[in-house]
Structure formats: structure tokens, C-alpha cells
NULO-172228 format. One record per residue: chain; x, y, z of N, C-alpha, C in turn; residue number from 1. Coordinates in pm, 1 decimal. Atoms other than C-alpha are relative to their C-alpha. Layout:
% NULO-172228
<chaine=A | npx=X | npy=Y | npz=Z | capx=X | capy=Y | capz=Z | cpx=X | cpy=Y | cpz=Z | num=NUM>
...
//
This chain:
% NULO-172228
<chaine=A | npx=29.5 | npy=-78.2 | npz=-118.7 | capx=13592.7 | capy=12286.7 | capz=8422.7 | cpx=-150.0 | cpy=6.0 | cpz=24.6 | num=1>
<chaine=A | npx=145.3 | npy=-9.4 | npz=-11.8 | capx=13222.6 | capy=12324.6 | capz=8352.4 | cpx=-57.7 | cpy=-133.3 | cpz=47.9 | num=2>
<chaine=A | npx=45.9 | npy=133.1 | npz=-39.9 | capx=13173.4 | capy=11949.1 | capz=8392.3 | cpx=26.1 | cpy=-24.3 | cpz=148.5 | num=3>
<chaine=A | npx=-34.5 | npy=16.3 | npz=-142.4 | capx=13347.3 | capy=11956.6 | capz=8733.4 | cpx=-100.4 | cpy=76.0 | cpz=88.0 | num=4>
<chaine=A | npx=96.9 | npy=-80.9 | npz=-76.1 | capx=13117.2 | capy=12236.5 | capz=8862.0 | cpx=-136.2 | cpy=-68.5 | cpz=-1.9 | num=5>
<chaine=A | npx=126.9 | npy=69.5 | npz=12.4 | capx=12814.2 | capy=12050.1 | capz=8732.5 | cpx=-2.5 | cpy=-126.4 | cpz=85.7 | num=6>
<chaine=A | npx=-8.6 | npy=122.4 | npz=-79.9 | capx=12930.7 | capy=11726.7 | capz=8898.9 | cpx=-8.0 | cpy=31.2 | cpz=149.1 | num=7>
<chaine=A | npx=4.5 | npy=-39.7 | npz=-141.1 | capx=12987.4 | capy=11902.2 | capz=9234.2 | cpx=-141.7 | cpy=43.0 | cpz=38.4 | num=8>
<chaine=A | npx=136.7 | npy=-44.2 | npz=-26.6 | capx=12645.2 | capy=12067.0 | capz=9213.5 | cpx=-94.6 | cpy=-119.9 | cpz=9.3 | num=9>
<chaine=A | npx=84.0 | npy=119.3 | npz=-0.5 | capx=12481.8 | capy=11731.1 | capz=9134.7 | cpx=19.6 | cpy=-80.6 | cpz=128.2 | num=10>
<chaine=A | npx=-28.8 | npy=72.6 | npz=-124.4 | capx=12655.1 | capy=11564.1 | capz=9431.4 | cpx=-63.6 | cpy=71.9 | cpz=118.9 | num=11>
<chaine=A | npx=59.1 | npy=-76.7 | npz=-110.2 | capx=12544.6 | capy=11845.9 | capz=9667.1 | cpx=-151.4 | cpy=-16.1 | cpz=4.2 | num=12>
<chaine=A | npx=145.7 | npy=16.5 | npz=5.8 | capx=12184.0 | capy=11824.2 | capz=9550.9 | cpx=-38.9 | cpy=-140.4 | cpz=44.3 | num=13>
<chaine=A | npx=28.6 | npy=138.8 | npz=-38.2 | capx=12188.3 | capy=11444.7 | capz=9591.0 | cpx=15.2 | cpy=-20.2 | cpz=150.3 | num=14>
<chaine=A | npx=-24.8 | npy=16.3 | npz=-143.6 | capx=12336.4 | capy=11459.9 | capz=9942.2 | cpx=-106.1 | cpy=73.6 | cpz=81.2 | num=15>
<chaine=A | npx=101.0 | npy=-76.6 | npz=-74.0 | capx=12098.5 | capy=11734.3 | capz=10059.6 | cpx=-138.2 | cpy=-63.7 | cpz=-13.4 | num=16>
<chaine=A | npx=128.0 | npy=68.1 | npz=18.8 | capx=11800.8 | capy=11552.6 | capz=9907.9 | cpx=-10.6 | cpy=-124.5 | cpz=85.4 | num=17>
<chaine=A | npx=-0.4 | npy=120.3 | npz=-83.5 | capx=11897.8 | capy=11229.0 | capz=10082.5 | cpx=-10.8 | cpy=35.4 | cpz=147.1 | num=18>
<chaine=A | npx=7.3 | npy=-42.5 | npz=-140.3 | capx=11946.9 | capy=11413.2 | capz=10413.5 | cpx=-141.6 | cpy=41.2 | cpz=36.6 | num=19>
<chaine=A | npx=138.1 | npy=-39.7 | npz=-25.4 | capx=11597.1 | capy=11560.2 | capz=10384.2 | cpx=-88.7 | cpy=-122.1 | cpz=17.7 | num=20>
<chaine=A | npx=79.7 | npy=122.0 | npz=-8.3 | capx=11444.8 | capy=11217.0 | capz=10324.5 | cpx=29.9 | cpy=-75.4 | cpz=128.5 | num=21>
<chaine=A | npx=-39.3 | npy=72.9 | npz=-120.0 | capx=11639.7 | capy=11060.7 | capz=10611.8 | cpx=-56.7 | cpy=64.5 | cpz=126.0 | num=22>
<chaine=A | npx=44.9 | npy=-67.2 | npz=-122.3 | capx=11540.0 | capy=11326.4 | capz=10869.1 | cpx=-150.3 | cpy=19.4 | cpz=5.9 | num=23>
<chaine=A | npx=142.2 | npy=-28.2 | npz=2.5 | capx=11176.0 | capy=11351.2 | capz=10765.8 | cpx=-76.9 | cpy=-74.9 | cpz=108.8 | num=24>
<chaine=A | npx=71.3 | npy=76.0 | npz=-101.1 | capx=11066.8 | capy=11080.4 | capz=11013.1 | cpx=56.1 | cpy=14.4 | cpz=140.0 | num=25>
<chaine=A | npx=-64.9 | npy=-11.6 | npz=-129.7 | capx=11286.1 | capy=11193.7 | capz=11302.0 | cpx=-41.9 | cpy=125.1 | cpz=75.8 | num=26>
<chaine=A | npx=47.1 | npy=-113.1 | npz=-77.4 | capx=11068.7 | capy=11458.5 | capz=11464.2 | cpx=-4.1 | cpy=130.8 | cpz=-77.2 | num=27>
<chaine=A | npx=9.2 | npy=-121.0 | npz=79.2 | capx=11089.3 | capy=11709.2 | capz=11179.8 | cpx=-145.2 | cpy=14.7 | cpz=-43.8 | num=28>
<chaine=A | npx=141.1 | npy=-21.9 | npz=29.2 | capx=10744.7 | capy=11857.6 | capz=11145.1 | cpx=-20.1 | cpy=30.6 | cpz=-148.4 | num=29>
<chaine=A | npx=30.1 | npy=-35.2 | npz=138.4 | capx=10583.5 | capy=11880.4 | capz=10802.1 | cpx=-26.5 | cpy=150.9 | cpz=-10.9 | num=30>
<chaine=A | npx=20.9 | npy=-142.7 | npz=22.0 | capx=10535.2 | capy=12224.4 | capz=10647.9 | cpx=-137.3 | cpy=43.8 | cpz=50.0 | num=31>
<chaine=A | npx=135.7 | npy=-34.6 | npz=-43.5 | capx=10160.2 | capy=12222.4 | capz=10715.6 | cpx=-52.7 | cpy=-114.0 | cpz=86.5 | num=32>
<chaine=A | npx=56.8 | npy=99.2 | npz=-90.9 | capx=10003.6 | capy=12044.3 | capz=11012.0 | cpx=-146.2 | cpy=35.3 | cpz=25.7 | num=33>
<chaine=A | npx=143.9 | npy=-19.0 | npz=-26.3 | capx=9632.5 | capy=11993.8 | capz=11078.7 | cpx=-46.3 | cpy=-98.3 | cpz=105.8 | num=34>
<chaine=A | npx=60.7 | npy=89.2 | npz=-98.6 | capx=9429.4 | capy=11850.4 | capz=11362.0 | cpx=-141.1 | cpy=48.2 | cpz=28.6 | num=35>
<chaine=A | npx=137.6 | npy=-29.4 | npz=-39.1 | capx=9062.0 | capy=11831.8 | capz=11445.7 | cpx=-13.8 | cpy=-37.2 | cpz=146.2 | num=36>
<chaine=A | npx=17.6 | npy=24.6 | npz=-142.6 | capx=8972.4 | capy=11859.2 | capz=11812.3 | cpx=-141.7 | cpy=41.1 | cpz=39.5 | num=37>
<chaine=A | npx=131.8 | npy=-34.3 | npz=-52.8 | capx=8643.9 | capy=11863.7 | capz=12001.6 | cpx=20.2 | cpy=78.1 | cpz=129.3 | num=38>
<chaine=A | npx=-10.1 | npy=-83.2 | npz=-119.8 | capx=8632.5 | capy=12150.1 | capz=12251.3 | cpx=-126.9 | cpy=-20.1 | cpz=81.6 | num=39>
<chaine=A | npx=116.6 | npy=34.3 | npz=-81.9 | capx=8401.5 | capy=12024.0 | capz=12526.2 | cpx=-50.2 | cpy=119.2 | cpz=80.6 | num=40>
<chaine=A | npx=33.3 | npy=-116.1 | npz=-82.2 | capx=8404.6 | capy=12354.6 | capz=12713.5 | cpx=2.1 | cpy=125.2 | cpz=-88.9 | num=41>
<chaine=A | npx=-7.5 | npy=-124.2 | npz=77.8 | capx=8325.4 | capy=12701.8 | capz=12572.3 | cpx=140.9 | cpy=59.0 | cpz=11.5 | num=42>
<chaine=A | npx=-140.1 | npy=-42.9 | npz=3.1 | capx=8670.6 | capy=12825.6 | capz=12466.0 | cpx=14.5 | cpy=126.2 | cpz=-82.8 | num=43>
<chaine=A | npx=-25.7 | npy=-124.9 | npz=71.2 | capx=8773.0 | capy=13177.4 | capz=12372.2 | cpx=126.3 | cpy=-17.8 | cpz=-84.4 | num=44>
<chaine=A | npx=-112.2 | npy=5.7 | npz=93.9 | capx=8995.8 | capy=13168.8 | capz=12061.8 | cpx=-6.8 | cpy=129.1 | cpz=-79.7 | num=45>
<chaine=A | npx=6.9 | npy=-132.5 | npz=62.9 | capx=9081.1 | capy=13515.6 | capz=11937.3 | cpx=-111.5 | cpy=78.0 | cpz=66.0 | num=46>
<chaine=A | npx=113.5 | npy=-74.7 | npz=-55.6 | capx=8758.3 | capy=13709.2 | capz=11981.4 | cpx=-129.7 | cpy=-80.6 | cpz=-5.4 | num=47>
<chaine=A | npx=117.7 | npy=85.4 | npz=16.2 | capx=8521.5 | capy=13412.0 | capz=11935.8 | cpx=-1.7 | cpy=-110.9 | cpz=104.1 | num=48>
<chaine=A | npx=17.2 | npy=113.0 | npz=-91.6 | capx=8386.3 | capy=13165.8 | capz=12190.3 | cpx=-53.1 | cpy=-116.9 | cpz=-80.6 | num=49>
<chaine=A | npx=32.4 | npy=117.4 | npz=80.3 | capx=8369.3 | capy=12817.2 | capz=12039.8 | cpx=-16.2 | cpy=-120.6 | cpz=91.1 | num=50>
<chaine=A | npx=15.3 | npy=129.5 | npz=-65.9 | capx=8246.4 | capy=12479.7 | capz=12159.8 | cpx=-36.0 | cpy=-100.1 | cpz=-108.3 | num=51>
<chaine=A | npx=25.4 | npy=101.7 | npz=100.9 | capx=8250.4 | capy=12162.8 | capz=11952.6 | cpx=122.9 | cpy=-23.7 | cpz=-85.8 | num=52>
<chaine=A | npx=-116.0 | npy=35.4 | npz=83.3 | capx=8471.6 | capy=12041.0 | capz=11666.2 | cpx=57.9 | cpy=120.9 | cpz=-73.6 | num=53>
<chaine=A | npx=-71.4 | npy=-105.1 | npz=72.4 | capx=8734.0 | capy=12279.7 | capz=11527.0 | cpx=124.0 | cpy=-60.8 | cpz=-66.6 | num=54>
<chaine=A | npx=-118.4 | npy=42.5 | npz=73.9 | capx=9022.1 | capy=12241.0 | capz=11280.0 | cpx=110.4 | cpy=102.2 | cpz=22.5 | num=55>
<chaine=A | npx=-118.4 | npy=-82.8 | npz=-17.1 | capx=9365.2 | capy=12379.1 | capz=11373.4 | cpx=93.4 | cpy=-29.0 | cpz=-117.2 | num=56>
<chaine=A | npx=-97.6 | npy=14.8 | npz=107.4 | capx=9607.9 | capy=12440.0 | capz=11084.5 | cpx=117.5 | cpy=91.2 | cpz=28.4 | num=57>
<chaine=A | npx=-121.3 | npy=-80.6 | npz=-14.6 | capx=9968.5 | capy=12556.4 | capz=11119.5 | cpx=83.4 | cpy=-15.2 | cpz=-126.2 | num=58>
<chaine=A | npx=-75.5 | npy=-1.0 | npz=125.4 | capx=10173.2 | capy=12656.4 | capz=10812.2 | cpx=135.0 | cpy=67.4 | cpz=23.1 | num=59>
<chaine=A | npx=-135.4 | npy=-52.8 | npz=-21.7 | capx=10553.2 | capy=12697.7 | capz=10849.8 | cpx=41.5 | cpy=102.3 | cpz=-105.0 | num=60>
<chaine=A | npx=-35.8 | npy=-96.1 | npz=104.4 | capx=10585.1 | capy=12879.6 | capz=10516.3 | cpx=-58.6 | cpy=137.7 | cpz=30.6 | num=61>
<chaine=A | npx=61.4 | npy=-127.6 | npz=-36.7 | capx=10340.1 | capy=13148.8 | capz=10627.8 | cpx=73.7 | cpy=61.9 | cpz=118.7 | num=62>
<chaine=A | npx=-72.8 | npy=-48.3 | npz=-117.1 | capx=10525.3 | capy=13174.8 | capz=10958.5 | cpx=131.3 | cpy=65.6 | cpz=-42.6 | num=63>
<chaine=A | npx=-127.5 | npy=-53.8 | npz=47.3 | capx=10856.4 | capy=13230.3 | capz=10776.4 | cpx=-16.6 | cpy=133.8 | cpz=-71.7 | num=64>
<chaine=A | npx=27.0 | npy=-126.1 | npz=70.1 | capx=10696.8 | capy=13510.1 | capz=10571.6 | cpx=-56.2 | cpy=106.7 | cpz=93.5 | num=65>
<chaine=A | npx=54.4 | npy=-96.1 | npz=-95.9 | capx=10565.1 | capy=13678.2 | capz=10890.2 | cpx=-151.0 | cpy=14.8 | cpz=-7.7 | num=66>
<chaine=A | npx=145.9 | npy=-2.5 | npz=12.7 | capx=10203.1 | capy=13603.6 | capz=10800.4 | cpx=-62.2 | cpy=-80.0 | cpz=113.0 | num=67>
<chaine=A | npx=66.1 | npy=86.1 | npz=-98.5 | capx=9945.0 | capy=13456.2 | capz=11037.0 | cpx=14.7 | cpy=-145.9 | cpz=-42.0 | num=68>
<chaine=A | npx=-32.3 | npy=138.4 | npz=35.5 | capx=10058.1 | capy=13092.4 | capz=11043.3 | cpx=-102.5 | cpy=-98.9 | cpz=53.3 | num=69>
<chaine=A | npx=101.0 | npy=87.7 | npz=-58.2 | capx=9769.4 | capy=12949.9 | capz=11245.3 | cpx=-137.8 | cpy=45.7 | cpz=-42.8 | num=70>
<chaine=A | npx=141.7 | npy=-27.8 | npz=22.4 | capx=9409.1 | capy=12928.0 | capz=11134.4 | cpx=-79.8 | cpy=-101.8 | cpz=79.3 | num=71>
<chaine=A | npx=91.9 | npy=87.4 | npz=-72.1 | capx=9124.4 | capy=12785.2 | capz=11337.2 | cpx=-135.2 | cpy=15.1 | cpz=-67.5 | num=72>
<chaine=A | npx=127.9 | npy=-0.3 | npz=70.0 | capx=8803.8 | capy=12686.6 | capz=11159.7 | cpx=-99.3 | cpy=-90.2 | cpz=71.9 | num=73>
<chaine=A | npx=103.7 | npy=92.8 | npz=-43.9 | capx=8473.3 | capy=12540.4 | capz=11266.8 | cpx=10.2 | cpy=-122.3 | cpz=-89.8 | num=74>
<chaine=A | npx=-7.3 | npy=122.6 | npz=78.7 | capx=8455.8 | capy=12179.1 | capz=11151.9 | cpx=-133.9 | cpy=-71.1 | cpz=6.9 | num=75>
<chaine=A | npx=127.7 | npy=69.9 | npz=9.8 | capx=8137.5 | capy=12011.1 | capz=11032.6 | cpx=26.8 | cpy=-146.5 | cpz=-31.8 | num=76>
<chaine=A | npx=-19.6 | npy=142.4 | npz=29.9 | capx=8160.7 | capy=11629.4 | capz=11065.3 | cpx=-81.8 | cpy=-40.2 | cpz=-123.3 | num=77>
<chaine=A | npx=67.0 | npy=42.7 | npz=122.6 | capx=8075.4 | capy=11475.2 | capz=10729.4 | cpx=10.5 | cpy=101.5 | cpz=-112.6 | num=78>
<chaine=A | npx=-11.4 | npy=-105.2 | npz=100.9 | capx=8123.7 | capy=11807.9 | capz=10548.7 | cpx=141.7 | cpy=52.4 | cpz=-9.5 | num=79>
<chaine=A | npx=-137.7 | npy=-49.9 | npz=-2.1 | capx=8466.3 | capy=11932.8 | capz=10656.6 | cpx=9.6 | cpy=139.4 | cpz=57.9 | num=80>
<chaine=A | npx=-22.0 | npy=-134.0 | npz=-54.8 | capx=8607.5 | capy=12274.9 | capz=10738.5 | cpx=-110.3 | cpy=95.7 | cpz=-42.4 | num=81>
<chaine=A | npx=104.4 | npy=-98.9 | npz=27.3 | capx=8357.4 | capy=12557.6 | capz=10761.2 | cpx=58.5 | cpy=139.3 | cpz=24.3 | num=82>
<chaine=A | npx=-36.9 | npy=-139.0 | npz=-26.7 | capx=8382.3 | capy=12915.6 | capz=10884.9 | cpx=132.1 | cpy=13.8 | cpz=76.2 | num=83>
<chaine=A | npx=-123.8 | npy=-28.9 | npz=-72.8 | capx=8721.9 | capy=13054.0 | capz=10990.6 | cpx=-33.9 | cpy=78.9 | cpz=126.1 | num=84>
<chaine=A | npx=22.4 | npy=-67.1 | npz=-128.1 | capx=8717.8 | capy=13153.0 | capz=11357.6 | cpx=103.1 | cpy=110.6 | cpz=18.3 | num=85>
<chaine=A | npx=-108.1 | npy=-96.1 | npz=-18.8 | capx=9055.1 | capy=13326.7 | capz=11369.2 | cpx=124.5 | cpy=-44.2 | cpz=-74.8 | num=86>
<chaine=A | npx=-132.5 | npy=27.5 | npz=54.7 | capx=9402.5 | capy=13348.8 | capz=11221.3 | cpx=98.0 | cpy=87.5 | cpz=77.1 | num=87>
<chaine=A | npx=-97.7 | npy=-77.0 | npz=-76.5 | capx=9714.0 | capy=13457.8 | capz=11410.4 | cpx=139.7 | cpy=-54.5 | cpz=-22.3 | num=88>
<chaine=A | npx=-140.3 | npy=41.1 | npz=5.0 | capx=10092.6 | capy=13441.7 | capz=11420.8 | cpx=32.3 | cpy=-59.2 | cpz=136.4 | num=89>
<chaine=A | npx=-21.7 | npy=68.3 | npz=-127.9 | capx=10174.4 | capy=13184.4 | capz=11690.1 | cpx=135.2 | cpy=36.9 | cpz=60.9 | num=90>
<chaine=A | npx=-124.2 | npy=-21.0 | npz=-73.7 | capx=10451.4 | capy=13203.5 | capz=11949.1 | cpx=60.6 | cpy=-138.2 | cpz=25.2 | num=91>
<chaine=A | npx=-59.7 | npy=133.5 | npz=-17.4 | capx=10680.2 | capy=12894.6 | capz=11920.6 | cpx=52.7 | cpy=-19.5 | cpz=142.5 | num=92>
<chaine=A | npx=-42.9 | npy=34.4 | npz=-135.5 | capx=10745.2 | capy=12723.9 | capz=12256.2 | cpx=57.0 | cpy=-141.3 | cpz=-3.5 | num=93>
<chaine=A | npx=-61.7 | npy=132.4 | npz=-3.7 | capx=10986.0 | capy=12432.8 | capz=12306.4 | cpx=-70.5 | cpy=-85.2 | cpz=106.7 | num=94>
<chaine=A | npx=73.1 | npy=90.7 | npz=-88.9 | capx=10799.7 | capy=12137.5 | capz=12464.1 | cpx=50.0 | cpy=-141.9 | cpz=-17.8 | num=95>
<chaine=A | npx=-22.0 | npy=143.0 | npz=18.7 | capx=10834.8 | capy=11765.7 | capz=12521.1 | cpx=-101.3 | cpy=-47.9 | cpz=-103.3 | num=96>
<chaine=A | npx=88.5 | npy=57.0 | npz=100.8 | capx=10683.5 | capy=11559.5 | capz=12241.1 | cpx=-123.5 | cpy=-58.6 | cpz=68.7 | num=97>
<chaine=A | npx=125.0 | npy=54.8 | npz=-52.6 | capx=10317.4 | capy=11470.2 | capz=12304.4 | cpx=-51.7 | cpy=-107.5 | cpz=-94.6 | num=98>
<chaine=A | npx=53.4 | npy=110.7 | npz=79.1 | capx=10134.8 | capy=11157.4 | capz=12185.4 | cpx=-125.9 | cpy=36.3 | cpz=-77.4 | num=99>
<chaine=A | npx=123.6 | npy=-40.1 | npz=67.4 | capx=9814.4 | capy=11337.7 | capz=12086.4 | cpx=-7.9 | cpy=151.9 | cpz=-4.1 | num=100>
<chaine=A | npx=18.7 | npy=-144.5 | npz=11.1 | capx=9704.4 | capy=11684.6 | capz=11982.0 | cpx=-44.2 | cpy=52.6 | cpz=136.7 | num=101>
<chaine=A | npx=22.9 | npy=-50.9 | npz=-134.4 | capx=9699.8 | capy=11896.6 | capz=12296.8 | cpx=-34.1 | cpy=148.1 | cpz=-4.8 | num=102>
<chaine=A | npx=29.3 | npy=-142.5 | npz=-17.6 | capx=9535.7 | capy=12226.4 | capz=12385.6 | cpx=24.7 | cpy=35.5 | cpz=146.4 | num=103>
<chaine=A | npx=-21.6 | npy=-50.5 | npz=-135.8 | capx=9636.4 | capy=12431.3 | capz=12688.1 | cpx=-85.5 | cpy=125.2 | cpz=15.1 | num=104>
<chaine=A | npx=92.5 | npy=-110.1 | npz=-23.2 | capx=9389.1 | capy=12674.2 | capz=12837.8 | cpx=18.1 | cpy=56.1 | cpz=140.6 | num=105>
<chaine=A | npx=8.7 | npy=-55.6 | npz=-134.6 | capx=9333.7 | capy=12898.9 | capz=13136.1 | cpx=-145.5 | cpy=42.5 | cpz=20.2 | num=106>
<chaine=A | npx=139.1 | npy=-39.0 | npz=-24.7 | capx=9003.8 | capy=12987.4 | capz=13306.7 | cpx=-29.3 | cpy=139.8 | cpz=-54.2 | num=107>
<chaine=A | npx=43.2 | npy=-130.8 | npz=49.8 | capx=8811.7 | capy=13274.8 | capz=13151.8 | cpx=-63.9 | cpy=76.4 | cpz=115.7 | num=108>
<chaine=A | npx=49.0 | npy=-71.2 | npz=-118.4 | capx=8781.2 | capy=13491.5 | capz=13463.6 | cpx=-78.5 | cpy=125.5 | cpz=-37.4 | num=109>
<chaine=A | npx=72.6 | npy=-119.3 | npz=43.7 | capx=8654.5 | capy=13790.0 | capz=13263.5 | cpx=-147.7 | cpy=-29.6 | cpz=-17.9 | num=110>
<chaine=A | npx=140.0 | npy=36.5 | npz=24.0 | capx=8334.7 | capy=13612.9 | capz=13156.6 | cpx=-58.3 | cpy=-84.4 | cpz=112.6 | num=111>
<chaine=A | npx=47.9 | npy=83.4 | npz=-109.9 | capx=8316.3 | capy=13381.0 | capz=13457.7 | cpx=-39.1 | cpy=-140.6 | cpz=-40.9 | num=112>
<chaine=A | npx=26.4 | npy=137.7 | npz=44.5 | capx=8272.2 | capy=13066.6 | capz=13247.6 | cpx=93.3 | cpy=-32.7 | cpz=-115.3 | num=113>
<chaine=A | npx=-82.9 | npy=44.2 | npz=111.6 | capx=8466.3 | capy=12861.6 | capz=12994.3 | cpx=147.6 | cpy=23.7 | cpz=24.1 | num=114>
<chaine=A | npx=-145.1 | npy=-14.9 | npz=-9.8 | capx=8835.0 | capy=12899.5 | capz=12918.4 | cpx=51.3 | cpy=78.1 | cpz=-119.8 | num=115>
<chaine=A | npx=-67.8 | npy=-73.3 | npz=106.7 | capx=9083.4 | capy=13084.1 | capz=12698.9 | cpx=111.9 | cpy=-88.8 | cpz=-53.4 | num=116>
<chaine=A | npx=-108.4 | npy=77.7 | npz=61.0 | capx=9310.1 | capy=12898.7 | capz=12453.8 | cpx=129.8 | cpy=78.1 | cpz=14.0 | num=117>
<chaine=A | npx=-130.2 | npy=-65.0 | npz=-15.3 | capx=9672.9 | capy=12978.1 | capz=12541.3 | cpx=107.3 | cpy=-64.8 | cpz=-86.6 | num=118>
<chaine=A | npx=-101.8 | npy=71.7 | npz=77.2 | capx=9861.1 | capy=12714.9 | capz=12340.1 | cpx=-59.8 | cpy=-127.7 | cpz=-57.0 | num=119>
<chaine=A | npx=34.9 | npy=131.2 | npz=54.9 | capx=9824.2 | capy=12410.3 | capz=12118.3 | cpx=127.3 | cpy=-68.3 | cpz=-47.0 | num=120>
<chaine=A | npx=-116.8 | npy=77.7 | npz=41.0 | capx=10063.9 | capy=12131.8 | capz=12018.7 | cpx=-45.6 | cpy=-123.1 | cpz=-75.8 | num=121>
<chaine=A | npx=34.0 | npy=115.7 | npz=81.8 | capx=10048.5 | capy=11865.9 | capz=11747.5 | cpx=65.7 | cpy=-126.3 | cpz=53.0 | num=122>
<chaine=A | npx=-54.3 | npy=130.1 | npz=-39.6 | capx=10103.6 | capy=11496.7 | capz=11821.1 | cpx=133.4 | cpy=-22.7 | cpz=-69.9 | num=123>
<chaine=A | npx=-130.2 | npy=31.5 | npz=55.2 | capx=10464.7 | capy=11391.5 | capz=11771.6 | cpx=91.2 | cpy=119.1 | cpz=-20.7 | num=124>
<chaine=A | npx=-78.1 | npy=-121.6 | npz=22.1 | capx=10590.7 | capy=11750.9 | capz=11767.6 | cpx=59.4 | cpy=50.3 | cpz=130.7 | num=125>
<chaine=A | npx=-67.7 | npy=-53.1 | npz=-119.5 | capx=10839.5 | capy=11906.1 | capz=12012.8 | cpx=-15.0 | cpy=151.5 | cpz=9.9 | num=126>
<chaine=A | npx=22.6 | npy=-144.4 | npz=-5.8 | capx=10704.5 | capy=12256.7 | capz=11958.1 | cpx=-145.9 | cpy=28.4 | cpz=29.7 | num=127>
<chaine=A | npx=133.7 | npy=-50.0 | npz=-27.0 | capx=10402.9 | capy=12416.0 | capz=12117.2 | cpx=-18.6 | cpy=129.7 | cpz=-75.7 | num=128>
<chaine=A | npx=32.4 | npy=-121.9 | npz=72.7 | capx=10227.5 | capy=12707.9 | capz=11951.0 | cpx=-82.4 | cpy=88.8 | cpz=92.3 | num=129>
<chaine=A | npx=68.8 | npy=-91.0 | npz=-89.7 | capx=10141.6 | capy=12989.9 | capz=12189.2 | cpx=-95.7 | cpy=89.7 | cpz=-76.1 | num=130>
<chaine=A | npx=101.2 | npy=-87.3 | npz=58.0 | capx=9834.3 | capy=13199.6 | capz=12121.0 | cpx=20.8 | cpy=139.2 | cpz=58.8 | num=131>
<chaine=A | npx=-19.7 | npy=-134.4 | npz=-54.3 | capx=9893.1 | capy=13574.7 | capz=12147.9 | cpx=-124.8 | cpy=47.4 | cpz=74.5 | num=132>
<chaine=A | npx=113.5 | npy=-55.3 | npz=-73.0 | capx=9676.5 | capy=13750.8 | capz=12403.6 | cpx=-62.0 | cpy=109.7 | cpz=-86.1 | num=133>
<chaine=A | npx=64.2 | npy=-104.1 | npz=82.7 | capx=9423.1 | capy=13998.3 | capz=12258.6 | cpx=77.5 | cpy=132.0 | cpz=1.4 | num=134>
<chaine=A | npx=-76.2 | npy=-125.2 | npz=-3.6 | capx=9638.0 | capy=14292.4 | capz=12375.7 | cpx=128.4 | cpy=-10.8 | cpz=-80.2 | num=135>
<chaine=A | npx=-121.2 | npy=21.3 | npz=79.1 | capx=9953.1 | capy=14142.2 | capz=12219.2 | cpx=-33.7 | cpy=-0.7 | cpz=-148.1 | num=136>
<chaine=A | npx=38.2 | npy=10.7 | npz=140.5 | capx=9771.9 | capy=14065.2 | capz=11893.1 | cpx=-33.8 | cpy=137.1 | cpz=-56.6 | num=137>
<chaine=A | npx=36.2 | npy=-133.0 | npz=47.2 | capx=9638.5 | capy=14423.0 | capz=11867.4 | cpx=122.4 | cpy=88.7 | cpz=-17.9 | num=138>
<chaine=A | npx=-120.9 | npy=-82.1 | npz=8.2 | capx=9988.5 | capy=14566.1 | capz=11918.3 | cpx=82.6 | cpy=-32.9 | cpz=-122.7 | num=139>
<chaine=A | npx=-81.4 | npy=41.9 | npz=114.6 | capx=10129.6 | capy=14374.0 | capz=11619.2 | cpx=-47.7 | cpy=61.0 | cpz=-128.5 | num=140>
//
């Protein structure tokens, strides 16, 4: 009896492991995604206005735990990630798959210049990541 239970468990683990490997290349996003982007226009992200290279990181494990799943850091070419600009819990949005990392913004009418980051999306991913507004983020 014990051998039968062990055999069934082994078969289940093998099948689930194979299914994970098979689906990994079919639009299933990795646990942690990163992208470096150059923001040509002054962009408000959280409470900081940034222009130039930044690193976006999204972590599904943190998201599942209810922690801030997105971090945005300044990026120094030749050196790597530098100061963290902000961290927040994103708002998942279903989107069509994009070929390159994409940021969506709206004009910053409060300051009269630049823009406000409203969403970002990784290349090859069918999910956008909405950025909470400052009033929404403060309420959480």
C-alpha cells in the first residue's frame, strides 16, 4: 500500500513538473521580471520626478504576499542599479502582448510639465501593471 501511494505521488510530481517546463515558454511570465528604460521626459513615479535610465522590477512572489511587488530604481550605465525611487503594489491589467517594454503616461497638469507614470508592461507579457495614484496609495 505504501509503495502504491509513493508511486502515485511520484507520477503526480513528474507530470506537474513536465507541465511547468512545457508552459514556461508559452506566455507564462517568470516570477521576477526586470527592464531598463530611458525616460526622455520628466516623469512622476510615486512622489519623485525622474528623467533618464531607470530599472523596473516586478516580483510575483511579493505580489502574492500582498507586499509592494514593483520597485523602480535609478540605473547607472556601467554600474547598475542605484537609488530606489519607489516601491508599490501594482494593479494588474489584462493587455495584448507587446514586443518591447512599454510605459503608459498621462500629462502632469498639476506641475504643467512632464508626465505621470500610469502603467508599465514587459515585452512578451499579456499583463500590464497599473501604478496606483498617490491618493489610492495613501489609502492602502
